[in-house]
PDB file of the backbone (N, CA, C, O) and the ligand in Angstrom, with CONECT records:
HET     ZN  A 101       1
ATOM      1  N   UNK A   1      77.899-156.807-152.907  1.00  0.00           N
ATOM      2  CA  UNK A   1      77.767-155.676-153.834  1.00  0.00           C
ATOM      3  C   UNK A   1      78.105-156.116-155.264  1.00  0.00           C
ATOM      4  O   UNK A   1      79.016-156.912-155.489  1.00  0.00           O
ATOM      5  N   UNK A   2      77.358-155.585-156.203  1.00  0.00           N
ATOM      6  CA  UNK A   2      77.657-155.925-157.594  1.00  0.00           C
ATOM      7  C   UNK A   2      78.968-155.282-158.030  1.00  0.00           C
ATOM      8  O   UNK A   2      79.356-154.210-157.566  1.00  0.00           O
ATOM      9  N   UNK A   3      79.619-155.976-158.930  1.00  0.00           N
ATOM     10  CA  UNK A   3      80.915-155.494-159.411  1.00  0.00           C
ATOM     11  C   UNK A   3      80.817-155.276-160.903  1.00  0.00           C
ATOM     12  O   UNK A   3      80.409-156.181-161.631  1.00  0.00           O
ATOM     13  N   UNK A   4      81.185-154.086-161.381  1.00  0.00           N
ATOM     14  CA  UNK A   4      81.095-153.799-162.798  1.00  0.00           C
ATOM     15  C   UNK A   4      82.108-154.603-163.605  1.00  0.00           C
ATOM     16  O   UNK A   4      81.798-155.148-164.665  1.00  0.00           O
ATOM     17  N   UNK A   5      83.339-154.663-163.070  1.00  0.00           N
ATOM     18  CA  UNK A   5      84.393-155.436-163.734  1.00  0.00           C
ATOM     19  C   UNK A   5      85.032-156.405-162.751  1.00  0.00           C
ATOM     20  O   UNK A   5      85.200-156.091-161.573  1.00  0.00           O
ATOM     21  N   UNK A   6      85.388-157.596-163.253  1.00  0.00           N
ATOM     22  CA  UNK A   6      86.012-158.604-162.402  1.00  0.00           C
ATOM     23  C   UNK A   6      87.298-158.072-161.778  1.00  0.00           C
ATOM     24  O   UNK A   6      87.598-158.365-160.621  1.00  0.00           O
ATOM     25  N   UNK A   7      88.059-157.288-162.547  1.00  0.00           N
ATOM     26  CA  UNK A   7      89.342-156.766-162.087  1.00  0.00           C
ATOM     27  C   UNK A   7      89.206-155.449-161.334  1.00  0.00           C
ATOM     28  O   UNK A   7      90.184-154.967-160.764  1.00  0.00           O
ATOM     29  N   UNK A   8      88.009-154.855-161.319  1.00  0.00           N
ATOM     30  CA  UNK A   8      87.833-153.544-160.702  1.00  0.00           C
ATOM     31  C   UNK A   8      88.549-152.458-161.489  1.00  0.00           C
ATOM     32  O   UNK A   8      88.842-151.394-160.944  1.00  0.00           O
ATOM     33  N   UNK A   9      88.834-152.707-162.753  1.00  0.00           N
ATOM     34  CA  UNK A   9      89.518-151.730-163.581  1.00  0.00           C
ATOM     35  C   UNK A   9      91.012-151.701-163.371  1.00  0.00           C
ATOM     36  O   UNK A   9      91.687-150.786-163.844  1.00  0.00           O
ATOM     37  N   UNK A  10      91.544-152.694-162.664  1.00  0.00           N
ATOM     38  CA  UNK A  10      92.969-152.683-162.337  1.00  0.00           C
ATOM     39  C   UNK A  10      93.659-153.878-162.989  1.00  0.00           C
ATOM     40  O   UNK A  10      93.023-154.862-163.365  1.00  0.00           O
ATOM     41  N   UNK A  11      94.979-153.760-163.111  1.00  0.00           N
ATOM     42  CA  UNK A  11      95.733-154.780-163.841  1.00  0.00           C
ATOM     43  C   UNK A  11      96.208-155.905-162.913  1.00  0.00           C
ATOM     44  O   UNK A  11      96.331-157.047-163.355  1.00  0.00           O
ATOM     45  N   UNK A  12      96.474-155.609-161.652  1.00  0.00           N
ATOM     46  CA  UNK A  12      97.048-156.619-160.761  1.00  0.00           C
ATOM     47  C   UNK A  12      96.173-156.818-159.533  1.00  0.00           C
ATOM     48  O   UNK A  12      95.367-155.963-159.165  1.00  0.00           O
ATOM     49  N   UNK A  13      96.361-157.977-158.914  1.00  0.00           N
ATOM     50  CA  UNK A  13      95.571-158.305-157.728  1.00  0.00           C
ATOM     51  C   UNK A  13      96.443-158.233-156.487  1.00  0.00           C
ATOM     52  O   UNK A  13      97.514-158.839-156.447  1.00  0.00           O
ATOM     53  N   UNK A  14      96.007-157.515-155.495  1.00  0.00           N
ATOM     54  CA  UNK A  14      96.675-157.497-154.201  1.00  0.00           C
ATOM     55  C   UNK A  14      98.016-156.790-154.235  1.00  0.00           C
ATOM     56  O   UNK A  14      98.566-156.517-155.303  1.00  0.00           O
ATOM     57  N   UNK A  15      98.531-156.499-153.057  1.00  0.00           N
ATOM     58  CA  UNK A  15      99.853-155.859-152.965  1.00  0.00           C
ATOM     59  C   UNK A  15      99.772-154.370-153.156  1.00  0.00           C
ATOM     60  O   UNK A  15      98.842-153.853-153.775  1.00  0.00           O
ATOM     61  N   UNK A  16     100.749-153.692-152.620  1.00  0.00           N
ATOM     62  CA  UNK A  16     100.796-152.235-152.764  1.00  0.00           C
ATOM     63  C   UNK A  16     101.642-151.877-153.973  1.00  0.00           C
ATOM     64  O   UNK A  16     102.837-152.173-154.013  1.00  0.00           O
ATOM     65  N   UNK A  17     101.029-151.248-154.948  1.00  0.00           N
ATOM     66  CA  UNK A  17     101.700-150.945-156.198  1.00  0.00           C
ATOM     67  C   UNK A  17     102.248-149.526-156.196  1.00  0.00           C
ATOM     68  O   UNK A  17     103.233-149.227-156.870  1.00  0.00           O
ATOM     69  N   UNK A  18     101.604-148.663-155.436  1.00  0.00           N
ATOM     70  CA  UNK A  18     102.039-147.271-155.381  1.00  0.00           C
ATOM     71  C   UNK A  18     101.210-146.413-156.295  1.00  0.00           C
ATOM     72  O   UNK A  18     100.557-146.911-157.212  1.00  0.00           O
ATOM     73  N   UNK A  19     101.237-145.130-156.048  1.00  0.00           N
ATOM     74  CA  UNK A  19     100.408-144.207-156.801  1.00  0.00           C
ATOM     75  C   UNK A  19     101.243-143.361-157.754  1.00  0.00           C
ATOM     76  O   UNK A  19     102.420-143.096-157.508  1.00  0.00           O
ATOM     77  N   UNK A  20     100.615-142.947-158.838  1.00  0.00           N
ATOM     78  CA  UNK A  20     101.220-141.950-159.731  1.00  0.00           C
ATOM     79  C   UNK A  20     100.239-140.802-159.862  1.00  0.00           C
ATOM     80  O   UNK A  20      99.037-140.968-159.651  1.00  0.00           O
ATOM     81  N   UNK A  21     100.760-139.633-160.215  1.00  0.00           N
ATOM     82  CA  UNK A  21      99.903-138.455-160.296  1.00  0.00           C
ATOM     83  C   UNK A  21      99.322-138.348-161.702  1.00  0.00           C
ATOM     84  O   UNK A  21     100.023-138.568-162.690  1.00  0.00           O
ATOM     85  N   UNK A  22      98.038-138.009-161.787  1.00  0.00           N
ATOM     86  CA  UNK A  22      97.359-137.825-163.067  1.00  0.00           C
ATOM     87  C   UNK A  22      97.903-136.570-163.744  1.00  0.00           C
ATOM     88  O   UNK A  22      98.079-135.535-163.103  1.00  0.00           O
ATOM     89  N   UNK A  23      98.171-136.675-165.064  1.00  0.00           N
ATOM     90  CA  UNK A  23      98.699-135.519-165.796  1.00  0.00           C
ATOM     91  C   UNK A  23      97.627-134.470-166.059  1.00  0.00           C
ATOM     92  O   UNK A  23      97.944-133.318-166.354  1.00  0.00           O
ATOM     93  N   UNK A  24      96.362-134.863-165.952  1.00  0.00           N
ATOM     94  CA  UNK A  24      95.283-133.926-166.223  1.00  0.00           C
ATOM     95  C   UNK A  24      94.847-133.140-165.006  1.00  0.00           C
ATOM     96  O   UNK A  24      94.787-131.911-165.050  1.00  0.00           O
ATOM     97  N   UNK A  25      94.539-133.841-163.903  1.00  0.00           N
ATOM     98  CA  UNK A  25      93.952-133.160-162.746  1.00  0.00           C
ATOM     99  C   UNK A  25      94.840-133.210-161.516  1.00  0.00           C
ATOM    100  O   UNK A  25      94.576-132.498-160.547  1.00  0.00           O
ATOM    101  N   UNK A  26      95.891-134.032-161.525  1.00  0.00           N
ATOM    102  CA  UNK A  26      96.795-134.075-160.373  1.00  0.00           C
ATOM    103  C   UNK A  26      96.416-135.066-159.311  1.00  0.00           C
ATOM    104  O   UNK A  26      97.109-135.184-158.301  1.00  0.00           O
ATOM    105  N   UNK A  27      95.314-135.793-159.514  1.00  0.00           N
ATOM    106  CA  UNK A  27      94.884-136.788-158.539  1.00  0.00           C
ATOM    107  C   UNK A  27      95.884-137.942-158.478  1.00  0.00           C
ATOM    108  O   UNK A  27      96.474-138.302-159.497  1.00  0.00           O
ATOM    109  N   UNK A  28      96.079-138.527-157.290  1.00  0.00           N
ATOM    110  CA  UNK A  28      96.935-139.697-157.176  1.00  0.00           C
ATOM    111  C   UNK A  28      96.114-140.952-157.480  1.00  0.00           C
ATOM    112  O   UNK A  28      95.072-141.190-156.871  1.00  0.00           O
ATOM    113  N   UNK A  29      96.604-141.745-158.431  1.00  0.00           N
ATOM    114  CA  UNK A  29      95.902-142.923-158.917  1.00  0.00           C
ATOM    115  C   UNK A  29      96.827-144.135-158.779  1.00  0.00           C
ATOM    116  O   UNK A  29      98.028-144.004-159.014  1.00  0.00           O
ATOM    117  N   UNK A  30      96.303-145.323-158.402  1.00  0.00           N
ATOM    118  CA  UNK A  30      97.137-146.524-158.365  1.00  0.00           C
ATOM    119  C   UNK A  30      97.804-146.773-159.727  1.00  0.00           C
ATOM    120  O   UNK A  30      97.186-146.597-160.777  1.00  0.00           O
ATOM    121  N   UNK A  31      99.066-147.182-159.683  1.00  0.00           N
ATOM    122  CA  UNK A  31      99.861-147.324-160.901  1.00  0.00           C
ATOM    123  C   UNK A  31      99.248-148.279-161.914  1.00  0.00           C
ATOM    124  O   UNK A  31      99.399-148.075-163.119  1.00  0.00           O
ATOM    125  N   UNK A  32      98.554-149.325-161.447  1.00  0.00           N
ATOM    126  CA  UNK A  32      97.971-150.313-162.375  1.00  0.00           C
ATOM    127  C   UNK A  32      96.615-149.869-162.886  1.00  0.00           C
ATOM    128  O   UNK A  32      96.059-150.526-163.766  1.00  0.00           O
ATOM    129  N   UNK A  33      96.058-148.781-162.373  1.00  0.00           N
ATOM    130  CA  UNK A  33      94.734-148.319-162.807  1.00  0.00           C
ATOM    131  C   UNK A  33      94.843-147.170-163.807  1.00  0.00           C
ATOM    132  O   UNK A  33      93.889-146.854-164.517  1.00  0.00           O
ATOM    133  N   UNK A  34      96.012-146.559-163.849  1.00  0.00           N
ATOM    134  CA  UNK A  34      96.214-145.358-164.662  1.00  0.00           C
ATOM    135  C   UNK A  34      96.239-145.723-166.153  1.00  0.00           C
ATOM    136  O   UNK A  34      96.661-146.820-166.518  1.00  0.00           O
ATOM    137  N   UNK A  35      95.782-144.792-167.021  1.00  0.00           N
ATOM    138  CA  UNK A  35      95.834-145.017-168.471  1.00  0.00           C
ATOM    139  C   UNK A  35      97.011-144.206-169.014  1.00  0.00           C
ATOM    140  O   UNK A  35      97.066-142.986-168.860  1.00  0.00           O
ATOM    141  N   UNK A  36      97.944-144.906-169.648  1.00  0.00           N
ATOM    142  CA  UNK A  36      99.157-144.261-170.120  1.00  0.00           C
ATOM    143  C   UNK A  36      99.049-143.972-171.609  1.00  0.00           C
ATOM    144  O   UNK A  36      98.680-144.842-172.399  1.00  0.00           O
ATOM    145  N   UNK A  37      99.375-142.740-171.980  1.00  0.00           N
ATOM    146  CA  UNK A  37      99.331-142.330-173.390  1.00  0.00           C
ATOM    147  C   UNK A  37     100.716-141.807-173.760  1.00  0.00           C
ATOM    148  O   UNK A  37     101.245-140.919-173.092  1.00  0.00           O
ATOM    149  N   UNK A  38     101.303-142.357-174.823  1.00  0.00           N
ATOM    150  CA  UNK A  38     102.600-141.890-175.281  1.00  0.00           C
ATOM    151  C   UNK A  38     102.427-141.247-176.655  1.00  0.00           C
ATOM    152  O   UNK A  38     101.896-141.864-177.579  1.00  0.00           O
ATOM    153  N   UNK A  39     102.882-140.003-176.776  1.00  0.00           N
ATOM    154  CA  UNK A  39     102.770-139.306-178.041  1.00  0.00           C
ATOM    155  C   UNK A  39     104.141-138.756-178.419  1.00  0.00           C
ATOM    156  O   UNK A  39     104.958-138.486-177.538  1.00  0.00           O
ATOM    157  N   UNK A  40     104.409-138.585-179.713  1.00  0.00           N
ATOM    158  CA  UNK A  40     105.649-137.951-180.125  1.00  0.00           C
ATOM    159  C   UNK A  40     105.350-136.477-180.355  1.00  0.00           C
ATOM    160  O   UNK A  40     104.435-136.125-181.099  1.00  0.00           O
ATOM    161  N   UNK A  41     106.129-135.622-179.709  1.00  0.00           N
ATOM    162  CA  UNK A  41     105.857-134.190-179.714  1.00  0.00           C
ATOM    163  C   UNK A  41     107.096-133.459-180.237  1.00  0.00           C
ATOM    164  O   UNK A  41     108.227-133.785-179.878  1.00  0.00           O
ATOM    165  N   UNK A  42     106.853-132.466-181.091  1.00  0.00           N
ATOM    166  CA  UNK A  42     107.949-131.650-181.590  1.00  0.00           C
ATOM    167  C   UNK A  42     108.054-130.400-180.744  1.00  0.00           C
ATOM    168  O   UNK A  42     107.038-129.808-180.380  1.00  0.00           O
ATOM    169  N   UNK A  43     109.285-129.986-180.424  1.00  0.00           N
ATOM    170  CA  UNK A  43     109.496-128.817-179.588  1.00  0.00           C
ATOM    171  C   UNK A  43     109.387-127.518-180.417  1.00  0.00           C
ATOM    172  O   UNK A  43     109.321-126.419-179.867  1.00  0.00           O
ATOM    173  N   UNK A  44     109.371-127.679-181.758  1.00  0.00           N
ATOM    174  CA  UNK A  44     109.345-126.504-182.631  1.00  0.00           C
ATOM    175  C   UNK A  44     107.890-126.178-182.983  1.00  0.00           C
ATOM    176  O   UNK A  44     107.066-127.077-183.152  1.00  0.00           O
ATOM    177  N   UNK A  45     107.585-124.880-183.092  1.00  0.00           N
ATOM    178  CA  UNK A  45     106.255-124.399-183.459  1.00  0.00           C
ATOM    179  C   UNK A  45     105.824-124.983-184.812  1.00  0.00           C
ATOM    180  O   UNK A  45     106.658-125.181-185.696  1.00  0.00           O
ATOM    181  N   UNK A  46     104.525-125.257-184.973  1.00  0.00           N
ATOM    182  CA  UNK A  46     104.021-125.957-186.152  1.00  0.00           C
ATOM    183  C   UNK A  46     104.384-125.279-187.462  1.00  0.00           C
ATOM    184  O   UNK A  46     104.859-125.933-188.390  1.00  0.00           O
ATOM    185  N   UNK A  47     104.152-123.911-187.548  1.00  0.00           N
ATOM    186  CA  UNK A  47     104.426-123.181-188.783  1.00  0.00           C
ATOM    187  C   UNK A  47     105.901-123.203-189.120  1.00  0.00           C
ATOM    188  O   UNK A  47     106.293-123.422-190.267  1.00  0.00           O
ATOM    189  N   UNK A  48     106.715-122.970-188.095  1.00  0.00           N
ATOM    190  CA  UNK A  48     108.162-122.943-188.261  1.00  0.00           C
ATOM    191  C   UNK A  48     108.664-124.323-188.679  1.00  0.00           C
ATOM    192  O   UNK A  48     109.547-124.444-189.527  1.00  0.00           O
ATOM    193  N   UNK A  49     108.086-125.365-188.069  1.00  0.00           N
ATOM    194  CA  UNK A  49     108.515-126.730-188.363  1.00  0.00           C
ATOM    195  C   UNK A  49     108.224-127.086-189.813  1.00  0.00           C
ATOM    196  O   UNK A  49     109.045-127.717-190.479  1.00  0.00           O
ATOM    197  N   UNK A  50     107.048-126.679-190.307  1.00  0.00           N
ATOM    198  CA  UNK A  50     106.651-126.946-191.683  1.00  0.00           C
ATOM    199  C   UNK A  50     107.657-126.316-192.649  1.00  0.00           C
ATOM    200  O   UNK A  50     108.091-126.946-193.613  1.00  0.00           O
ATOM    201  N   UNK A  51     108.021-125.047-192.367  1.00  0.00           N
ATOM    202  CA  UNK A  51     108.980-124.331-193.217  1.00  0.00           C
ATOM    203  C   UNK A  51     110.345-125.004-193.210  1.00  0.00           C
ATOM    204  O   UNK A  51     110.968-125.200-194.254  1.00  0.00           O
ATOM    205  N   UNK A  52     110.792-125.351-192.009  1.00  0.00           N
ATOM    206  CA  UNK A  52     112.123-125.949-191.870  1.00  0.00           C
ATOM    207  C   UNK A  52     112.182-127.314-192.546  1.00  0.00           C
ATOM    208  O   UNK A  52     113.185-127.662-193.168  1.00  0.00           O
ATOM    209  N   UNK A  53     111.092-128.095-192.420  1.00  0.00           N
ATOM    210  CA  UNK A  53     111.090-129.434-193.008  1.00  0.00           C
ATOM    211  C   UNK A  53     111.047-129.366-194.537  1.00  0.00           C
ATOM    212  O   UNK A  53     111.570-130.246-195.221  1.00  0.00           O
ATOM    213  N   UNK A  54     110.413-128.304-195.065  1.00  0.00           N
ATOM    214  CA  UNK A  54     110.411-128.118-196.526  1.00  0.00           C
ATOM    215  C   UNK A  54     111.813-127.830-197.046  1.00  0.00           C
ATOM    216  O   UNK A  54     112.180-128.235-198.149  1.00  0.00           O
ATOM    217  N   UNK A  55     112.596-127.114-196.221  1.00  0.00           N
ATOM    218  CA  UNK A  55     113.965-126.806-196.637  1.00  0.00           C
ATOM    219  C   UNK A  55     114.930-127.956-196.338  1.00  0.00           C
ATOM    220  O   UNK A  55     116.128-127.845-196.599  1.00  0.00           O
ATOM    221  N   UNK A  56     114.420-129.037-195.801  1.00  0.00           N
ATOM    222  CA  UNK A  56     115.256-130.234-195.654  1.00  0.00           C
ATOM    223  C   UNK A  56     115.866-130.436-194.280  1.00  0.00           C
ATOM    224  O   UNK A  56     116.733-131.295-194.116  1.00  0.00           O
ATOM    225  N   UNK A  57     115.438-129.673-193.294  1.00  0.00           N
ATOM    226  CA  UNK A  57     115.977-129.847-191.959  1.00  0.00           C
ATOM    227  C   UNK A  57     115.312-131.036-191.255  1.00  0.00           C
ATOM    228  O   UNK A  57     114.107-131.252-191.380  1.00  0.00           O
ATOM    229  N   UNK A  58     116.099-131.782-190.532  1.00  0.00           N
ATOM    230  CA  UNK A  58     115.532-132.876-189.748  1.00  0.00           C
ATOM    231  C   UNK A  58     115.333-132.378-188.326  1.00  0.00           C
ATOM    232  O   UNK A  58     116.295-132.017-187.648  1.00  0.00           O
ATOM    233  N   UNK A  59     114.081-132.358-187.875  1.00  0.00           N
ATOM    234  CA  UNK A  59     113.762-131.866-186.535  1.00  0.00           C
ATOM    235  C   UNK A  59     113.429-133.056-185.644  1.00  0.00           C
ATOM    236  O   UNK A  59     112.509-133.815-185.948  1.00  0.00           O
ATOM    237  N   UNK A  60     114.165-133.228-184.550  1.00  0.00           N
ATOM    238  CA  UNK A  60     113.897-134.378-183.671  1.00  0.00           C
ATOM    239  C   UNK A  60     112.573-134.221-182.940  1.00  0.00           C
ATOM    240  O   UNK A  60     112.158-133.116-182.589  1.00  0.00           O
ATOM    241  N   UNK A  61     111.930-135.349-182.722  1.00  0.00           N
ATOM    242  CA  UNK A  61     110.685-135.371-181.939  1.00  0.00           C
ATOM    243  C   UNK A  61     110.943-136.161-180.671  1.00  0.00           C
ATOM    244  O   UNK A  61     111.678-137.148-180.681  1.00  0.00           O
ATOM    245  N   UNK A  62     110.341-135.724-179.590  1.00  0.00           N
ATOM    246  CA  UNK A  62     110.528-136.426-178.325  1.00  0.00           C
ATOM    247  C   UNK A  62     109.246-137.154-177.945  1.00  0.00           C
ATOM    248  O   UNK A  62     108.144-136.709-178.266  1.00  0.00           O
ATOM    249  N   UNK A  63     109.408-138.281-177.255  1.00  0.00           N
ATOM    250  CA  UNK A  63     108.249-139.044-176.805  1.00  0.00           C
ATOM    251  C   UNK A  63     107.807-138.527-175.436  1.00  0.00           C
ATOM    252  O   UNK A  63     108.612-138.452-174.507  1.00  0.00           O
ATOM    253  N   UNK A  64     106.553-138.178-175.318  1.00  0.00           N
ATOM    254  CA  UNK A  64     106.019-137.688-174.054  1.00  0.00           C
ATOM    255  C   UNK A  64     104.998-138.709-173.538  1.00  0.00           C
ATOM    256  O   UNK A  64     104.021-139.020-174.219  1.00  0.00           O
ATOM    257  N   UNK A  65     105.233-139.219-172.344  1.00  0.00           N
ATOM    258  CA  UNK A  65     104.314-140.193-171.753  1.00  0.00           C
ATOM    259  C   UNK A  65     103.501-139.507-170.661  1.00  0.00           C
ATOM    260  O   UNK A  65     104.055-138.874-169.762  1.00  0.00           O
ATOM    261  N   UNK A  66     102.183-139.640-170.751  1.00  0.00           N
ATOM    262  CA  UNK A  66     101.320-139.019-169.756  1.00  0.00           C
ATOM    263  C   UNK A  66     100.390-140.058-169.149  1.00  0.00           C
ATOM    264  O   UNK A  66      99.879-140.946-169.832  1.00  0.00           O
ATOM    265  N   UNK A  67     100.189-139.916-167.844  1.00  0.00           N
ATOM    266  CA  UNK A  67      99.297-140.834-167.110  1.00  0.00           C
ATOM    267  C   UNK A  67      97.993-140.111-166.816  1.00  0.00           C
ATOM    268  O   UNK A  67      98.002-138.987-166.313  1.00  0.00           O
ATOM    269  N   UNK A  68      96.861-140.758-167.131  1.00  0.00           N
ATOM    270  CA  UNK A  68      95.564-140.172-166.866  1.00  0.00           C
ATOM    271  C   UNK A  68      94.735-141.063-165.945  1.00  0.00           C
ATOM    272  O   UNK A  68      94.743-142.288-166.074  1.00  0.00           O
ATOM    273  N   UNK A  69      94.020-140.432-165.013  1.00  0.00           N
ATOM    274  CA  UNK A  69      93.039-141.168-164.219  1.00  0.00           C
ATOM    275  C   UNK A  69      91.856-141.492-165.131  1.00  0.00           C
ATOM    276  O   UNK A  69      91.770-140.954-166.235  1.00  0.00           O
ATOM    277  N   UNK A  70      90.953-142.352-164.696  1.00  0.00           N
ATOM    278  CA  UNK A  70      89.862-142.797-165.549  1.00  0.00           C
ATOM    279  C   UNK A  70      88.988-141.624-165.988  1.00  0.00           C
ATOM    280  O   UNK A  70      88.569-141.568-167.144  1.00  0.00           O
ATOM    281  N   UNK A  71      88.706-140.679-165.072  1.00  0.00           N
ATOM    282  CA  UNK A  71      87.860-139.525-165.411  1.00  0.00           C
ATOM    283  C   UNK A  71      88.487-138.696-166.516  1.00  0.00           C
ATOM    284  O   UNK A  71      87.817-138.313-167.475  1.00  0.00           O
ATOM    285  N   UNK A  72      89.813-138.414-166.372  1.00  0.00           N
ATOM    286  CA  UNK A  72      90.504-137.602-167.360  1.00  0.00           C
ATOM    287  C   UNK A  72      90.657-138.345-168.680  1.00  0.00           C
ATOM    288  O   UNK A  72      90.588-137.736-169.747  1.00  0.00           O
ATOM    289  N   UNK A  73      90.864-139.659-168.615  1.00  0.00           N
ATOM    290  CA  UNK A  73      91.005-140.459-169.841  1.00  0.00           C
ATOM    291  C   UNK A  73      89.710-140.431-170.646  1.00  0.00           C
ATOM    292  O   UNK A  73      89.744-140.369-171.875  1.00  0.00           O
ATOM    293  N   UNK A  74      88.559-140.476-169.953  1.00  0.00           N
ATOM    294  CA  UNK A  74      87.279-140.423-170.655  1.00  0.00           C
ATOM    295  C   UNK A  74      87.072-139.013-171.235  1.00  0.00           C
ATOM    296  O   UNK A  74      86.608-138.862-172.365  1.00  0.00           O
ATOM    297  N   UNK A  75      87.422-137.991-170.449  1.00  0.00           N
ATOM    298  CA  UNK A  75      87.269-136.616-170.902  1.00  0.00           C
ATOM    299  C   UNK A  75      88.115-136.331-172.142  1.00  0.00           C
ATOM    300  O   UNK A  75      87.695-135.579-173.021  1.00  0.00           O
ATOM    301  N   UNK A  76      89.303-136.929-172.215  1.00  0.00           N
ATOM    302  CA  UNK A  76      90.197-136.705-173.340  1.00  0.00           C
ATOM    303  C   UNK A  76      90.054-137.755-174.441  1.00  0.00           C
ATOM    304  O   UNK A  76      90.908-137.834-175.323  1.00  0.00           O
ATOM    305  N   UNK A  77      89.028-138.533-174.407  1.00  0.00           N
ATOM    306  CA  UNK A  77      88.727-139.556-175.421  1.00  0.00           C
ATOM    307  C   UNK A  77      89.821-140.606-175.552  1.00  0.00           C
ATOM    308  O   UNK A  77      90.056-141.127-176.643  1.00  0.00           O
ATOM    309  N   UNK A  78      90.494-140.921-174.443  1.00  0.00           N
ATOM    310  CA  UNK A  78      91.416-142.061-174.426  1.00  0.00           C
ATOM    311  C   UNK A  78      90.594-143.337-174.221  1.00  0.00           C
ATOM    312  O   UNK A  78      90.889-144.385-174.795  1.00  0.00           O
ATOM    313  N   UNK A  79      89.562-143.219-173.393  1.00  0.00           N
ATOM    314  CA  UNK A  79      88.658-144.317-173.092  1.00  0.00           C
ATOM    315  C   UNK A  79      87.231-143.897-173.429  1.00  0.00           C
ATOM    316  O   UNK A  79      86.954-142.714-173.628  1.00  0.00           O
ATOM    317  N   UNK A  80      86.342-144.860-173.489  1.00  0.00           N
ATOM    318  CA  UNK A  80      84.923-144.566-173.587  1.00  0.00           C
ATOM    319  C   UNK A  80      84.174-145.663-172.865  1.00  0.00           C
ATOM    320  O   UNK A  80      84.610-146.814-172.858  1.00  0.00           O
ATOM    321  N   UNK A  81      83.043-145.316-172.251  1.00  0.00           N
ATOM    322  CA  UNK A  81      82.228-146.365-171.626  1.00  0.00           C
ATOM    323  C   UNK A  81      81.510-147.106-172.746  1.00  0.00           C
ATOM    324  O   UNK A  81      80.883-146.491-173.608  1.00  0.00           O
ATOM    325  N   UNK A  82      81.608-148.423-172.724  1.00  0.00           N
ATOM    326  CA  UNK A  82      81.063-149.237-173.815  1.00  0.00           C
ATOM    327  C   UNK A  82      80.173-150.326-173.273  1.00  0.00           C
ATOM    328  O   UNK A  82      80.252-150.658-172.090  1.00  0.00           O
ATOM    329  N   UNK A  83      79.314-150.896-174.126  1.00  0.00           N
ATOM    330  CA  UNK A  83      78.476-152.005-173.677  1.00  0.00           C
ATOM    331  C   UNK A  83      79.315-153.190-173.209  1.00  0.00           C
ATOM    332  O   UNK A  83      80.479-153.329-173.586  1.00  0.00           O
ATOM    333  N   UNK A  84      78.704-154.049-172.377  1.00  0.00           N
ATOM    334  CA  UNK A  84      79.419-155.108-171.688  1.00  0.00           C
ATOM    335  C   UNK A  84      80.229-156.015-172.619  1.00  0.00           C
ATOM    336  O   UNK A  84      81.357-156.387-172.295  1.00  0.00           O
ATOM    337  N   UNK A  85      79.659-156.368-173.765  1.00  0.00           N
ATOM    338  CA  UNK A  85      80.350-157.301-174.658  1.00  0.00           C
ATOM    339  C   UNK A  85      81.502-156.640-175.406  1.00  0.00           C
ATOM    340  O   UNK A  85      82.363-157.336-175.945  1.00  0.00           O
ATOM    341  N   UNK A  86      81.534-155.306-175.447  1.00  0.00           N
ATOM    342  CA  UNK A  86      82.628-154.611-176.156  1.00  0.00           C
ATOM    343  C   UNK A  86      83.784-154.248-175.242  1.00  0.00           C
ATOM    344  O   UNK A  86      84.831-153.812-175.719  1.00  0.00           O
ATOM    345  N   UNK A  87      83.612-154.422-173.924  1.00  0.00           N
ATOM    346  CA  UNK A  87      84.628-153.960-172.961  1.00  0.00           C
ATOM    347  C   UNK A  87      85.952-154.688-173.042  1.00  0.00           C
ATOM    348  O   UNK A  87      86.992-154.147-172.669  1.00  0.00           O
ATOM    349  N   UNK A  88      85.911-155.939-173.538  1.00  0.00           N
ATOM    350  CA  UNK A  88      87.157-156.708-173.566  1.00  0.00           C
ATOM    351  C   UNK A  88      88.024-156.387-174.771  1.00  0.00           C
ATOM    352  O   UNK A  88      89.150-156.873-174.875  1.00  0.00           O
ATOM    353  N   UNK A  89      87.505-155.566-175.686  1.00  0.00           N
ATOM    354  CA  UNK A  89      88.263-155.168-176.865  1.00  0.00           C
ATOM    355  C   UNK A  89      89.260-154.089-176.464  1.00  0.00           C
ATOM    356  O   UNK A  89      88.861-152.996-176.059  1.00  0.00           O
ATOM    357  N   UNK A  90      90.573-154.390-176.576  1.00  0.00           N
ATOM    358  CA  UNK A  90      91.605-153.463-176.068  1.00  0.00           C
ATOM    359  C   UNK A  90      92.264-152.616-177.135  1.00  0.00           C
ATOM    360  O   UNK A  90      93.298-151.998-176.879  1.00  0.00           O
ATOM    361  N   UNK A  91      91.680-152.574-178.345  1.00  0.00           N
ATOM    362  CA  UNK A  91      92.280-151.727-179.372  1.00  0.00           C
ATOM    363  C   UNK A  91      92.034-150.261-179.014  1.00  0.00           C
ATOM    364  O   UNK A  91      90.937-149.922-178.570  1.00  0.00           O
ATOM    365  N   UNK A  92      93.025-149.384-179.194  1.00  0.00           N
ATOM    366  CA  UNK A  92      92.861-147.993-178.823  1.00  0.00           C
ATOM    367  C   UNK A  92      91.798-147.277-179.640  1.00  0.00           C
ATOM    368  O   UNK A  92      91.552-147.616-180.798  1.00  0.00           O
ATOM    369  N   UNK A  93      91.165-146.270-179.015  1.00  0.00           N
ATOM    370  CA  UNK A  93      90.075-145.548-179.673  1.00  0.00           C
ATOM    371  C   UNK A  93      90.578-144.753-180.867  1.00  0.00           C
ATOM    372  O   UNK A  93      89.909-144.675-181.897  1.00  0.00           O
ATOM    373  N   UNK A  94      91.777-144.155-180.721  1.00  0.00           N
ATOM    374  CA  UNK A  94      92.347-143.395-181.833  1.00  0.00           C
ATOM    375  C   UNK A  94      93.864-143.403-181.776  1.00  0.00           C
ATOM    376  O   UNK A  94      94.518-142.812-182.635  1.00  0.00           O
TER     377      UNK A  94
HETATM  378 ZN    ZN A 101      92.817-136.901-163.746  1.00  0.00          ZN2+
END
């Protein structure tokens, strides 16, 4: 059978790595196949935060890490299907 990618879209070869749950759809995905996105999120509402920051308040931001399966990563523009010669470029889309 033809293979689209030498690695099959996974980071490691062989062995049981275990599954993690997708943050988008809840599907269980192998840990080395999942796409991880880390964003800094503020717990305060945007309008309120803007006002508070103008008055000089320091509002802490927390890092939120989310795991996406390939389908959800494409849907959320974390990944995109690209031509064969562009696939090895690992710079993030945005
Ligand atoms: Zn998903």
